[in-house]
C-alpha positions as CSV (number, residue, x, y, z in Angstrom):
1,M,-83.9,-18.1,-74.7
2,L,-86.9,-16.6,-73.3
3,K,-87.9,-15.2,-76.6
4,S,-87.7,-18.4,-78.4
5,I,-89.9,-20.0,-75.8
6,G,-92.4,-17.3,-76.2
7,I,-92.3,-17.7,-79.8
8,L,-92.9,-21.4,-79.6
9,L,-95.6,-20.9,-77.2
10,I,-97.4,-18.5,-79.5
11,A,-96.8,-21.1,-82.4
12,A,-98.4,-23.7,-80.2
13,I,-101.5,-21.5,-79.6
14,I,-101.9,-20.8,-83.2
15,L,-101.7,-24.5,-83.9
16,W,-104.2,-25.4,-81.3
17,I,-106.6,-22.9,-82.8
18,E,-106.1,-23.6,-86.4
19,V,-105.4,-27.3,-86.8
20,P,-108.6,-29.1,-85.4
21,P,-111.1,-27.3,-88.0
22,L,-108.6,-28.2,-90.9
23,L,-108.5,-31.9,-89.6
24,E,-112.3,-32.0,-89.2
25,K,-112.8,-30.7,-92.7
26,K,-110.2,-33.3,-93.9
27,L,-108.1,-30.4,-95.6
28,K,-104.8,-32.3,-95.6
29,K,-103.1,-30.2,-98.3
30,E,-104.1,-27.0,-96.7
31,L,-102.8,-28.4,-93.3
32,L,-99.4,-29.2,-94.9
33,V,-99.1,-25.7,-96.3
34,F,-100.1,-24.1,-93.1
35,A,-97.5,-26.3,-91.2
36,I,-94.7,-25.5,-93.7
37,L,-95.5,-21.7,-93.5
38,L,-95.8,-21.6,-89.7
39,A,-92.4,-23.5,-89.5
40,I,-90.8,-21.0,-91.7
41,A,-92.3,-18.1,-89.6
42,V,-91.1,-19.7,-86.4
43,G,-87.6,-20.2,-87.6
44,I,-87.3,-16.6,-88.9
45,S,-88.7,-15.3,-85.8
46,I,-86.5,-17.2,-83.5
47,T,-83.5,-16.2,-85.6
48,L,-84.6,-12.4,-85.4
49,G,-85.1,-13.0,-81.7
50,F,-81.5,-14.1,-81.3
51,G,-80.3,-10.8,-82.9
52,K,-79.2,-12.4,-86.3
53,S,-79.8,-10.6,-89.5
54,I,-81.6,-12.5,-92.2
55,P,-80.6,-11.8,-95.9
56,T,-83.3,-10.3,-98.1
57,P,-84.3,-11.7,-101.3
58,L,-82.6,-8.8,-103.0
59,D,-79.3,-10.0,-101.6
60,L,-79.8,-13.1,-103.8
61,L,-80.7,-11.2,-106.8
62,T,-77.5,-9.1,-106.2
63,F,-75.3,-12.0,-105.9
64,V,-76.7,-13.7,-109.1
65,F,-76.8,-10.6,-111.5
66,K,-73.8,-8.6,-110.3
67,P,-71.3,-10.8,-112.3
68,L,-73.7,-10.5,-115.3
69,N,-73.7,-6.7,-114.9
70,D,-70.1,-6.6,-114.7
71,V,-69.5,-8.7,-117.9
72,I,-72.1,-6.7,-119.8
73,A,-70.2,-3.3,-118.6
74,L,-67.1,-4.7,-119.7
75,L,-68.4,-5.6,-123.1
76,L,-70.0,-2.2,-123.6
77,K,-66.8,-0.3,-123.1
């Protein structure tokens, strides 16, 4: 729990530093992208802080292409 509070405090500091210049320059799209990426990063960091594992993109590719690989292997035999 303490780790997640620390991560949220760091995210708040990052927001406090980065958001005002974006608002002054009226960079709404950049602010939206920044907020989305920060939210993803905070979510992943909190998940890792609780000791959970996060699947890698390679796991998704393996899940998608493994059946295809098996079918091709059967056809080539």
